[in-house]
C-alpha positions in Angstrom: 140.3 90.2 99.9 140.7 90.3 96.1 137.9 92.8 95.7 135.5 90.2 94.4 132.1 89.7 96.0 131.5 86.7 98.1 129.0 84.0 97.0 126.5 85.4 99.5 126.9 88.9 98.1 126.9 87.8 94.5 123.8 85.6 94.8 121.9 88.0 97.2 121.4 85.1 99.6 121.4 87.4 102.6 118.9 89.6 101.0 116.7 86.7 100.0 116.6 85.4 103.6 115.5 88.9 104.8 112.8 89.0 102.1 111.6 85.5 102.9 111.3 86.3 106.6 109.3 89.4 105.8 107.0 87.5 103.5 106.3 84.9 106.2 105.5 87.7 108.7 103.1 89.3 106.1 101.4 85.9 105.6 101.0 85.5 109.4 99.6 89.0 109.8 97.2 88.4 106.9 96.0 85.1 108.5 95.5 86.9 111.8 93.6 89.7 110.1 91.4 87.1 108.3 90.7 85.4 111.6 89.7 88.7 113.2 87.4 89.5 110.3 85.7 86.1 110.4 85.1 86.3 114.2 83.6 89.8 113.9 81.3 88.8 111.0 79.7 86.2 113.4 79.2 88.8 116.2 75.9 90.3 117.0 75.6 94.1 116.8 75.9 94.4 120.6 78.9 92.2 120.7 80.6 94.1 117.9 79.9 97.4 119.7 81.3 96.1 123.0 84.3 94.6 121.1 85.0 97.9 119.3 84.7 99.9 122.5 87.1 97.5 124.3 89.6 97.6 121.5 89.4 101.4 121.5 89.9 101.8 125.2 92.6 99.1 125.3 94.4 100.8 122.5 94.2 104.3 124.2 95.3 103.0 127.6 98.1 100.9 126.1 99.5 103.8 124.3 99.5 105.9 127.4 101.4 103.2 129.3 103.6 102.3 126.3 102.7 98.6 126.5 100.5 98.3 123.5 101.2 96.2 120.5 100.1 98.9 118.1 99.8 96.7 115.1 97.4 94.2 116.6 95.2 96.7 118.4 95.2 99.0 115.4 94.1 96.0 113.2 91.4 95.0 115.7 90.0 98.5 115.9 90.1 99.2 112.2 88.5 95.8 111.4 85.7 96.4 114.0 85.0 99.8 112.4 85.1 98.3 108.9 82.6 95.5 110.0 80.3 98.1 111.5 80.5 100.3 108.4 79.8 97.2 106.3 76.6 96.5 108.2 75.4 100.1 108.7 77.2 102.4 106.3 75.1 105.5 107.2 74.6 105.0 110.9 76.4 107.6 113.0 77.4 105.1 115.7 80.2 103.9 113.4 82.4 106.6 114.7 81.7 105.8 118.4 84.6 103.4 118.5 
């Protein structure tokens, strides 16, 4: 305890490991979001509506029970809405889910 920082503190190795793990998580989340987008782009309008309604109901029910993975369901719901808006930007059904 000479008052000097340890090698780990001096090099920021602990901080770098934390940053690296966050970057890996961001990459995984981005890959998951890209997969969701690709899947929705291939859906018919009816499938997209059903998917959006299911995502909305699942999200609302999961929140009530406290069992929901908010990040994933929020992503699914927002991506479904974005895909619908991309297809039909002026159609009022876009707010139905």
